[in-house]
N, C-alpha and C positions, 0 to 999 in steps of 0.2 A: 660602704657596701655592707649589706646585711648578710649574715651567715645563715646556713640551715638551722643552726641552733637558735639564733635570734628569731627567725621566722616561726620556728616551733613554739617558742615562748609567746610570741605575739598571737599565734593561733589559739594556744591554750588560754590566753587571757581573754580573747574574744568569746570563746566558747564556754568558759568556766567561771568567769568573774562573778556573775550573778548567783550561780548555784553555790559557789564557795562562800560568798558574803552572807547569803541567806542562811546557810547551814551553820556557819560559825556564830552568827548573831543570835540564832535560835538557841545556841548552847551557852553563850556567855552573856546574853542580854545587853550587849553594848555594840551598837552599830559602828561608831567610829573605830573601836578596837578591832572589830572584824574587818573593816575596810583597810585599816593600817596593816593588819596581819597579811591580807591578800597582797597588798602593794609590796610589802617586804618580801614575800615569797616570790613574786614576779621579778623583783630586783635581784634576788639571789639566783633565780634561774638564768637571767641574762648574764650574770657574773660567772656562774659555775658551769652551765651547760656547754659553753664553747670549749672548756677544758676537759670535762668529764664525759661529754656526749649527751644526747637527748635521752632521758630515761624511757624505758619501755612503756611506762604509764605516766605521761607528763602531768595529768590532772591529779592523780594520787600523790605524786611528788609535791605538787603545789599545796595540796591539802595538808600533807604532813608538815611541810615547812610553815604554813600559816598557823597550824595548831600550836607549834612551838612558840610562835610569837604571842598567841593568845594566852598560853600558859605563863609566859614571862609577864605579860600584862596583868594577869590575875594575881600572880605572886606579888608583884610590886604593889598592887592595890591592897592586898591583904596585909602587907608589911606596913603600909601607911596607916591602915586602920588600927594595927596592933591588936592586942587582946587575944588571949590564948584560944578561946572558943572559935573565933573567926579564922585564926591561922590553921587550926586543926581541920575545920570544914574545907578551907581552901586547899589544904594539902590533899585531902581526899578527892576533891574535884580535879586537881592537877594529875593525880595518879590515874584517875579514870580516863582523862583525856589522853594520857600517854598510852594506856592500854589500847584505846580505840585507834590511836595513830599507828601503833605497831600492827594491829589486825588489818587496818585498811591498806597498808603499803602494798600487799600482795594481791589485792582484790581489784578487778576492773572498776574504774571510777563510777560509771553509770549504774553498776550493779549495787555498790555498797552505799552510795550517797543518795539518800532520798531528796527529791526536788522540793526544797522548802521555800522556793521563791513566792509561791502563791500565799503561804502564810505570812511572809514578810510584807507582801503587798497589802494585805488586810491589816497588819500591824501599823503600817504607815498611814492607813485610813482611819485610825482610831479617833474617836471624838475629842480626845485630849490634845491632838495635833491640830494646829490652826488650819482651817479649810483651804486657805490659799497656798499652802505648802505641801499638802498631802500628795498630790500628783507629782510635783517636782522631786519630793523625797523618794518616791518609788522609782522614778527614772534614774536617780543617781545610785541608790543603794542596790536595787535589783538588776538594773540594766547597764550600769556603769557609765552613764552619760555624765559629762562634766557640766559645771554651772554655765559655761558659755553656750553649749549646745542646748541645754534646757531653757536658758533664757531666750535663745533664738526661737525655739519652738513655741514658747509661751509668751513671746513678745515682752520680756522683762529684762532689764539690764543685768548682765552677768554678775556684777559686784553685789547688786541687791539680792539676786537669787542666791549667791554664795552665803551671804549673811543669814538669810532665812533658813537655809539648809543646816547650817551649823547650829542655830538655835533649836531647830526641830529635833535634831539627833540628841541634843542635850535633854530636851523635854522627854523623849522616849525613855532615856535612862533614868532621869530623876522621877518620873511618874511611875516607874516600875511596870510599864505596860507589858503584859505577858506575851511572849513570842509563841503564840498558838493560834489555831484556827478559831475565829469567833464562834459564839453560839449561833445556831440557825436564825434566831430572831434578830441578831445583830448584823447579819450579812447584807440584807437589802439596803440598810443605811449606808454601808461602806462601798457597795458594789459600784456605784457610779464613778467614784474616784479611781477605783481599780481599772475600770474599763477605759477611762480617760487616759490613764498612764499607759496602758497597753497600746492604745491607738496612737498616742503621741510618739511612743517608741517605734511603732510601725512607720509612721510618717517620717521620722528621722532616718530610719533604715532605707526607706524609699528614696529620700533625697541623696543619701550616700551612694546610691546606684549599685551596679553589679559588684559582686565580690563581698558583700556584707551579709553576715548572718543575723543581723539585728531584726530585720523584717520577719524572718522565720522564727526567731525567738519570741517575738510578739504574737505570732500566730499560734505557737505552741502554748504560750500562756493563756491565750483565749480558749484553746482546747481544754486546758485545765479548769478554767472557769466554767465552761459548759459541762464538764464532767462533775464538778462540785455542785453546780446549781443548774440542773437540766431544765428547770421550769422558769429560769430567768430569761425572758424573751430578749432583753437587750444584750445579754451575753451571746446569745445565738445570732442576734443582728450584727454585732461587731465582728463575730467570727465570719459570717457571710460576707460582710463588707470587705474585710481584708483579703479573703480568698478571691473575690471578684477582681480586686485590684492586682493581686499577685498573679492571677491567671494571665494578665496582659503584659507582664513585665518584659517578656522576650520580644514583644512586638513594638516596643517603644523605640527601637533602633533599627535602621535598615542595614543592609550588608556593608555600607560604608561607615556605619556608626552614627549617622545623622539621626536627629530626633524625629519621631513620627507622632503627631498628635492623635488622640483617641479616635476621632472621627475618620482619620485616614488610615488607621491600622488595618492590616490584612487579618481577617478573623481566623484564617487558617493557622496563623502563628500563635493564637491564644491556646492556653492549656485548658482543654474542654473537660478534663477530669476534675480540675479544681472548680470550674464553673458549676458542674453538676453537684459537687459537694456544697458549694455556696448556696445553690438553689434549694437543696434539701434543708440546710440550716435555716434559710429564710422562711421556708414553708413551715418548719417546726415552730419558728418564732411566731408566725401569724396565728397558729393554733392556740397560742397562749392568750391572745386577745388583750394584750397590754402593750399598746404602741409606744414607741419612743424614737429618739433621733437616730440612733444607729440603725434601726430597722428601716427608717425612711431613707437614709443614705444608701443602705444596701439595696433597697428597692430601685433607687435611681441607677445604681450600677447594674442591676438586673435588666433594666430596660436597655442599657447599652449592650449588654451581653446578648440580648435577643436579636441584635443586628446580624449575628452569625446565622440565624435562621431566616429572617425576613429580608435581609439585604438593606434595610433602612433603619434609621434611628427615629423613634417616636419622640421628637423634641417637645411636642405638646404635653405628653405624659411626663417627661422630665421636668418641664416648667411647672406643672401642677404639683408635683411632689416637692420641688424646691420651695414653692409658695407656702405649702403647709409647714415644711421644715423651718423656714424663716419666721413664720408667724407664731408657731407653737413652741419652737425651741430656738429663739433668736441667738445668733452668733455671727461673728465676722465672716466665717467661712460660708454659712448658710446664705447670708445676704449677697455675698460676691457670687455664689453659685446661682442664686435666683436671678441676679442681674444678667449673668452670662446667658442663662436659658431664655430670658426675655429677648435678648438679641437673636437667639436661634429661631424664635418664632416670629421674627419680623418686627420686633418692637424695641429697637436699640435705644431710642430716647427714653423709654420707660426704664430700661436697664440702667442708663446713665443717671436717671433720677434716683434710683435705688442706691447707687454708689454714692451719690451726693449726700445721702442721709447719714453716711458714716462719718464720724468726726475725723478730720484730716490727720490728727496726731496718731490715730490708731493705724493708719495705712501708709504712713510716710515711707516705711521700709517693708511693706507687705507686698512681695513680688506678685502673687496671684491677682491682687487688686489692680495693679498697673497693667498686667497682661490682659485682663478682662476689659479694663477701661480702653485700652488701645483697640481691641477688637470692636467694641461698641462704637467708639468714635469713627472708626473706619466705615462701619456699617451705616452710620448716620451721615456720612459724607464729610465729616470734619477731618480732612486728610492731614492738614498741618499739625493739628493737635494729636491726631493718632500717631503720627511719626514720632513726636516727642514722647508720647506714652510708651510706645514700643521700645524706644531707646532707654527710658527709665526702667522698664521691666527687665530689659536685657542687662542693664547695669546691676540689678539686684539678683540676677540669676546666679546660683552656685554651680549649676551644671553647664559646662561649656557648650555641649550640643544644643541645649535649650537656648542658651544665649545666642548662638548663631542662627537658630531658627527664628527667634523673635526679631532679630535684625533683618532677616530676609523678608519678614512680613511687612516691613515699613512701606507705606505708600511712597511713590516716587515724588521727589520735590518738584515744585512748579518749574517747568522748562526742561525736565529730564525726559529722555525718550522712552 
C-alpha cells in the first residue's frame, strides 16, 4: 500500500522530472549524469520522506538532492583527470553549485528554476546526433519515457531503442554539444524533430488515459515552441492539433466509463474554449502560407469540431485532407487514416486496397490498422474476416474500455440471432 509520502514523491517525479534533468544537464553538460542525479534524488525521497514528512517544497528538495549528486559526479570526474588546473576549475564549479543549491532551497520551484526543456529538445536535435535517435532521445531525457514506451510509440524493439539512446547520450558528451538555444538560422533544421517528439509524447499521454499530466506537458512544450518561433506554421499546427484532441478527452467515456468513439460523442461534452484556441492557432498557421503535415492533421480535427455547429461530419472533406496528407507526407498513420475515411464516404474496398499497400511487418502489432481494417471489412460485407480483425484489434488494445468496445462491434457469427 502506498503512503501519502510515496504518492507525493511520485507526483513530484511526474511533474518535475523533465525540468530537473534539462536544468541540470544544461549546467553539467552530461545527460546521463543529470538523469542519474534525478533518479537518486527520487530514490532518496522515497526513503526519507516517510520518516521526515513531505517537504513544503518537494521539487526544490529534489533539485537540491540532485545537485549534490551532480557535484559528486563532477568531483569524481575531476579526480580521474587529475591535473591541478582542472581540479581548481572543478572546485570553483562545485562551490558555485553549492551556493545555488542553498539559495534555491527556500524559493518556490517554478519561480527559481527556468524551464530549460526546450533548449534540451533542440540539443537532442543537433546534427551530430543520428537522425533516427533524435526524437527518442528527447522523449527519454525531457519527458522521462523509458525505452519500452518509446519503442512502442515508434515501432522499434525496446532493446534496440535502449542501445541507441545510450550511444546518443555518449555522443552528446563527447562532441561537446553546447546546452544552449541554437542560433536562429539553425532552428528550422531542428524544429521537425522537436515537434515529432512533442507529438509522440502527447500520443503516449493520450494512451495512458485520465490522470496523466504527460499530455498537458506536451501541450505546454508546444506553447513554448510557438512563443520561440511564432512564424513557424508547423509549430502552430501541432499546437492546434493537440488542443483539438484534448478538447474531446472528457467525451471519450460515458457515465459508466464505456468508450465513446469520436463520431458518437456528445459535442456538449467538448471543451469549447480549447477548440476556439485551437482554431485561432490554425488560422495563424494558415497566414504563414507554409503548409505541412501537422497543419493538415489539425485541419482534419477542425472538421470534426465543426460538427458542434452543423450537427454533421463532413466526411468528404476529411477524406480529401487525408488524401493530401498521405500523398504529400506519407506515413503509416496517414495511410490508415485515409483508408478509414474512404470507408466513411462509401468506398470500403478502396480503403482496404490502401491498407493492403502497407507491408505486413509494419502493421502486425499496430492496433489502429486492425481497428480500421475491421471497420472496412464489415462495411464491405466481409463479416467473418471483420470479426477476426475486430478480435485482433481488441487484443492489441491497451485501454480496457476500447477493448470492450471493439469486441462489441464484431458482426454476429453465422447462425447467431
